[in-house]
C-alpha positions in Angstrom: 64.1 149.5 105.2 61.3 150.0 102.8 58.4 147.5 102.8 55.3 146.8 100.9 52.1 145.9 102.7 50.3 142.8 101.7 47.3 142.7 99.4 44.5 142.4 102.0 41.0 141.3 101.6 39.0 142.5 104.6 37.3 139.6 106.5 34.0 140.1 108.3 34.8 140.7 112.0 33.8 138.0 114.4 30.5 138.7 116.3 29.3 141.2 113.7 26.0 139.4 113.0 23.1 141.9 112.9 20.0 141.8 115.1 17.9 141.1 112.0 20.1 138.0 111.2 19.7 136.8 114.8 15.9 137.1 114.5 16.0 135.2 111.2 18.2 132.4 112.6 16.0 132.2 115.7 12.9 131.7 113.6 14.5 129.1 111.5 15.2 127.1 114.7 11.6 127.6 116.0 12.6 130.2 118.7 10.9 133.5 119.6 12.6 136.6 118.3 15.1 138.1 120.7 13.4 137.3 124.0 15.3 137.9 127.2 16.3 134.2 127.3 17.7 134.4 123.8 19.6 137.6 124.7 21.1 135.8 127.7 22.0 132.8 125.6 23.6 135.1 123.0 25.8 136.8 125.6 26.9 133.6 127.3 27.9 132.0 123.9 25.2 129.4 123.5 23.6 131.1 120.5 27.1 131.4 119.0 27.4 127.6 119.3 24.1 127.1 117.6 25.2 129.4 114.8 28.4 127.4 114.3 26.4 124.1 114.2 23.9 125.6 111.7 26.5 126.9 109.3 28.8 123.9 109.6 31.7 125.6 111.3 31.9 123.2 114.3 34.8 121.0 115.3 35.3 119.4 111.9 38.4 119.5 109.7 40.3 122.8 109.3 39.4 124.9 106.3 42.1 126.8 104.4 41.6 130.6 104.8 40.0 132.6 102.0 41.4 136.0 102.8 45.0 137.1 103.1 46.7 137.7 106.4 48.4 141.0 107.2 52.2 140.8 107.1 54.7 143.2 108.5 58.5 143.1 109.1 58.9 143.3 112.9 62.6 142.6 113.2 65.8 142.6 111.1 69.5 141.9 112.0 72.8 140.8 110.6 74.1 137.6 112.4 77.4 136.7 110.7 80.6 138.5 111.5 82.4 140.4 108.7 84.7 140.2 107.0 83.9 136.7 105.8 82.1 134.7 103.2 78.9 133.2 104.7 76.2 131.4 102.7 73.7 128.6 102.6 71.9 129.7 105.8 69.3 127.4 107.4 66.9 128.1 110.3 64.7 126.3 112.9 62.5 127.5 115.7 61.9 125.6 119.0 58.1 125.1 119.5 58.8 124.9 123.2 60.7 128.1 123.9 60.5 130.0 120.6 64.3 130.1 120.5 65.7 130.5 116.9 68.5 128.3 115.7 70.6 129.3 112.6 73.4 127.6 110.9 75.4 128.5 107.8 78.6 127.8 105.9 81.4 130.1 106.7 84.5 130.3 104.5 87.2 132.0 106.7 90.2 130.0 105.4 90.9 127.3 102.9 87.8 125.2 103.6 84.2 126.0 104.5 82.8 124.8 107.8 79.3 124.9 109.5 78.7 127.5 112.1 75.7 128.1 114.3 74.0 130.8 116.5 70.9 130.5 118.6 68.8 132.8 120.7 66.1 135.5 120.4 66.2 139.0 118.9 68.9 141.0 120.7 70.1 137.9 122.7 72.2 135.8 120.5 74.9 133.2 121.3 78.3 133.6 119.9 79.1 131.9 116.6 79.9 128.2 117.3 81.6 125.7 114.9 79.4 122.7 114.6 81.5 120.8 112.1 85.1 119.9 112.9 87.7 122.6 111.9 90.0 120.3 110.1 90.9 121.9 106.8 88.4 119.7 105.0 85.1 120.9 103.5 81.8 120.8 105.4 78.8 122.3 103.7 75.1 121.9 102.6 73.6 122.1 106.1 69.9 121.5 106.8 68.3 121.9 110.2 64.9 121.3 111.9 63.4 121.6 115.4 61.3 118.7 116.8 58.2 118.8 118.9 60.3 118.2 122.0 62.5 121.3 121.3 65.5 119.3 120.1 67.3 120.8 117.1 68.7 118.4 114.4 71.3 119.2 111.8 72.5 117.3 108.7 75.4 118.3 106.4 78.1 117.1 104.0 81.7 116.5 105.1 84.9 115.2 103.5 86.6 114.2 106.8 86.9 110.5 106.0 89.5 110.7 103.3 89.5 114.4 102.1 87.9 113.4 98.8 84.6 111.5 99.2 81.6 113.4 100.5 79.5 111.8 103.2 76.4 112.8 105.1 76.6 113.5 108.9 74.0 114.4 111.5 74.1 115.9 115.0 71.4 116.9 117.5 71.1 119.5 120.2 68.8 118.6 123.1 69.7 121.1 125.8 72.8 123.1 126.2 75.2 121.4 123.7 75.5 119.4 120.5 75.6 115.6 120.7 78.2 113.5 118.8 78.2 113.2 115.0 76.6 110.3 113.3 77.7 109.1 109.9 74.6 108.3 107.8 75.8 107.6 104.3 77.5 104.5 102.9 81.2 105.2 103.1 81.6 103.1 99.9 83.9 105.5 98.0 80.9 107.1 96.4 79.2 110.3 97.5 76.3 111.6 99.5 75.0 115.0 98.5 72.5 117.7 99.4 70.8 116.5 102.6 67.4 117.6 103.8 66.1 116.9 107.3 62.6 116.7 108.9 61.1 115.2 112.0 58.5 112.4 112.5 55.5 113.3 114.7 57.2 111.5 117.6 60.3 113.7 117.3 62.7 111.3 115.6 64.8 113.0 112.8 64.7 111.9 109.2 67.5 112.7 106.8 67.4 112.2 103.0 70.1 112.8 100.4 71.0 111.7 96.9 73.8 109.2 96.6 76.1 107.9 93.9 76.4 104.4 95.3 74.2 102.7 92.6 76.3 102.3 89.5 76.4 105.6 87.7 72.9 107.0 88.6 72.0 109.0 91.6 69.3 107.7 93.9 67.6 109.2 97.0 68.2 107.6 100.3 66.8 108.2 103.8 67.6 107.3 107.4 65.4 107.9 110.4 66.4 108.1 114.1 65.6 105.1 116.2 64.3 107.1 119.2 67.4 106.2 121.3 70.1 108.3 119.8 70.9 105.9 116.9 69.7 105.5 113.4 67.7 102.9 111.5 68.9 101.3 108.3 68.7 103.3 105.1 65.6 103.3 102.9 65.9 103.8 99.2 63.2 106.3 98.2 63.9 106.1 94.5 64.8 102.9 92.5 64.1 103.2 88.8 67.6 103.5 87.2 67.5 107.2 86.6 69.4 110.1 88.0 67.3 111.6 90.7 68.7 114.2 93.0 68.2 117.5 95.0 65.5 116.0 97.2 63.2 117.9 99.6 60.9 116.2 102.1 58.0 117.0 104.5 56.4 114.7 107.0 52.7 115.1 107.9 50.8 114.4 111.1 50.0 110.9 110.1 53.8 110.2 109.6 53.5 110.0 105.9 56.6 111.2 104.1 56.2 113.5 101.0 59.2 113.7 98.6 60.0 116.0 95.7 63.1 115.7 93.6 64.7 116.6 90.3 64.7 113.8 87.6 66.7 113.4 84.4 64.9 110.6 82.7 64.0 112.8 79.7 67.5 114.0 79.1 68.9 112.2 76.1 72.4 111.9 77.4 71.4 111.1 80.9 74.0 108.4 81.4 77.0 110.3 80.0 76.6 114.0 80.9 78.0 114.8 84.4 76.6 118.3 84.4 72.9 117.6 84.5 72.1 120.9 86.2 73.5 122.9 83.3 71.4 125.4 81.3 69.3 123.8 78.6 69.0 120.4 80.1 65.6 118.7 80.3 65.0 118.3 84.0 61.6 117.5 85.6 60.1 117.6 89.1 58.5 114.4 90.5 56.5 113.9 93.7 55.9 110.7 95.7 54.2 110.0 99.1 55.3 107.2 101.3 52.7 105.6 103.6 54.9 103.9 106.2 57.2 101.6 104.2 54.9 101.6 101.1 55.5 104.1 98.3 52.7 105.7 96.5 52.7 106.3 92.8 55.2 108.7 91.1 53.6 112.0 90.2 55.1 114.1 87.5 54.6 117.8 88.4 56.3 119.4 85.4 56.4 118.7 81.7 58.7 121.1 79.9 61.6 120.7 77.5 64.1 122.7 79.7 65.1 122.9 83.3 62.6 122.5 86.2 64.8 122.7 89.3 65.1 123.5 93.0 61.8 122.0 94.3 60.7 122.8 97.9 57.8 121.2 99.7 55.6 121.6 102.8 52.3 119.9 103.8 49.2 121.3 105.3 46.9 119.9 108.0 44.8 118.1 105.4 47.9 116.2 104.2 48.1 118.1 100.9 51.6 118.8 99.5 52.4 122.4 98.5 55.4 122.5 96.1 57.4 125.4 94.5 60.1 125.2 91.9 62.0 127.2 89.2 61.4 126.7 85.5 62.9 128.4 82.5 60.8 127.0 79.7 58.2 129.7 78.9 60.5 132.7 79.3 64.1 131.5 78.8 64.9 132.5 82.4 63.9 131.1 85.7 60.4 131.8 87.0 58.9 130.5 90.2 56.0 128.1 90.0 53.6 126.6 92.6 51.2 123.7 92.8 49.3 121.7 95.4 49.1 117.9 95.3 45.9 116.4 96.7 45.8 112.6 97.0 48.5 112.2 94.3 46.7 114.6 91.9 48.6 117.8 91.1 46.7 121.0 90.7 47.4 123.7 88.0 50.9 125.1 88.0 50.7 128.8 88.9 53.6 131.3 88.2 54.4 133.3 91.3 57.3 135.5 90.2 57.0 138.7 88.3 57.1 138.6 84.4 60.4 140.1 83.1 62.3 139.3 86.4 64.4 136.3 86.9 63.5 134.3 90.1 66.1 132.7 92.3 66.0 129.9 94.8 62.9 130.2 97.1 61.5 128.6 100.2 58.0 127.5 101.4 56.5 127.2 104.9 53.1 126.6 106.6 51.9 128.6 109.5 48.7 127.2 110.9 46.5 126.8 107.9 48.3 129.4 105.8 51.0 128.8 103.2 53.8 131.3 102.6 56.7 131.6 100.2 59.9 133.6 100.5 61.7 134.3 97.2 64.3 136.5 95.5 64.0 138.2 92.1 66.6 139.9 90.0 65.6 143.3 88.6 66.1 142.0 85.0 65.8 138.4 83.5 69.5 138.3 82.6 70.9 139.8 85.8 74.3 138.5 86.9 74.8 136.9 90.3 75.9 140.3 91.6 72.9 142.3 90.3 70.5 143.8 92.7 67.8 141.5 94.0 64.7 142.0 96.1 63.6 139.5 98.7 59.9 139.2 99.5 57.4 137.1 101.4 53.9 136.4 100.2 51.0 134.2 101.1 49.4 131.6 98.7 45.7 130.9 99.1 43.8 127.9 97.9 43.9 127.7 94.1 47.3 129.4 93.9 46.1 132.9 94.4 49.1 134.9 95.6 49.0 138.0 97.9 50.9 141.1 97.3 54.6 140.7 98.2 56.0 142.0 101.5 59.5 143.4 100.8 61.9 142.1 103.4 65.1 143.4 101.6 65.3 145.6 98.6 68.9 146.9 98.5 71.9 144.8 97.5 72.1 141.1 96.3 69.8 139.1 98.6 69.8 135.4 97.8 68.9 131.9 98.9 66.2 132.5 101.6 65.0 129.9 104.0 61.6 130.4 105.6 60.3 128.8 108.8 57.0 129.2 110.7 57.0 130.0 114.4 53.6 128.6 115.6 54.3 129.7 119.2 54.9 133.3 118.2 52.5 133.3 115.3 55.1 134.7 113.0 57.6 133.8 110.2 61.3 133.9 110.2 63.4 134.3 107.1 67.1 134.0 106.8 69.2 134.7 103.7 72.6 135.7 102.3 73.4 139.2 101.3 76.4 139.3 98.9 78.8 142.3 98.8 81.5 142.3 96.1 82.1 142.2 92.4 82.9 138.6 91.7 80.1 136.9 89.9 81.2 133.4 91.2 80.4 134.5 94.8 83.7 133.0 96.0 86.2 135.8 96.7 83.8 138.5 97.9 82.1 139.0 101.2 78.6 137.9 102.2 76.6 138.2 105.4 73.7 136.3 107.0 70.6 138.4 107.5 67.5 137.5 109.5 64.1 139.1 109.6 60.9 138.3 111.6 57.5 138.8 109.9 54.3 139.1 111.9 51.2 137.4 110.6 47.7 138.7 111.6 44.4 137.3 110.4 
């Protein structure tokens, strides 16, 4: 597998301060130059502590890095069993054991179902059906691992009546999956496109967009109650517009950050059922919830055409990092990024290459570093079966992007999901590789691929 090394700025090695600098610092602090006592203090670390205090690098808030990390592909494997059609892969990593959990949709018969594998490189469990194999559709999975090592899964299912689409959740805390919980309203309307995160205390939170409010879509959320049940639903949007395809992140203060697609500037908002179609005026909005109190709506995009597929993560300062696709400037999708600080969005920065159409992407934080995994077609009008490259790159403060690390360059590599492994100090990316000649991606074959990327400061 070919790979491209990152664009690296060399940082000053720790402990490289010169003797002359030590003398200057000693004089500034009223000390004699490099006496035996100073040398002893230097070697036992006391002088280092004085330096940190002097230059303001003590135990204060974390500071985003200013130089790029070194990235390398360490591991790659195919995890789904051919021949089959597998897609929409999701991934989580246990912070306790480092075990990787993957789920995806597998179409092996008339209806798709949710399957899962877990383990570590070279030691994977067998494929296991997580949704009920009942001939009815199950799809749109989302998964996350909590601080206690429990893995939580949310997905759509038609099991109630074979028509309506509802949101279900299951958790795995140990050797097996717990029972399903029905989260959506069962009111003959529909729950769609769930996303799942965890509160700092380990309780899962699931949001989705729901049709149960007249003709508009609104975003709902339910959180676990800490005892295996679920609290009542919270309506995250309530302004009589179609709002959908949500993505959420929860920071260390238990504030929830939400991004979603909004159609309020589409003239035929109330009548057109295909709002995601090409040429529509779709915008991305952000909102932060502090407990039960919503902050102001923040409009992140302002374009006459589609802004779609938002993804979000938050850093240790509580800032929201957001990516999305937009077709306004070029006529084809390009990937954009911004950071929201105290409800103020920064400048939108294009991340994808000019002249190449971007596809759905994913964002994740590892320590104080932000990374994006994305796919690009070789030409702006490439079909769904054209060759695509899948890359990972780092985003520094101000939107400066590092050189892409190529994870997959041959074939049609789409829909990546990126997750940070804080325990292993690395990234995991899972995606679908399509094999076939059907542009609808229905009758061909596709496989689930996984790669591990090491991150070195």
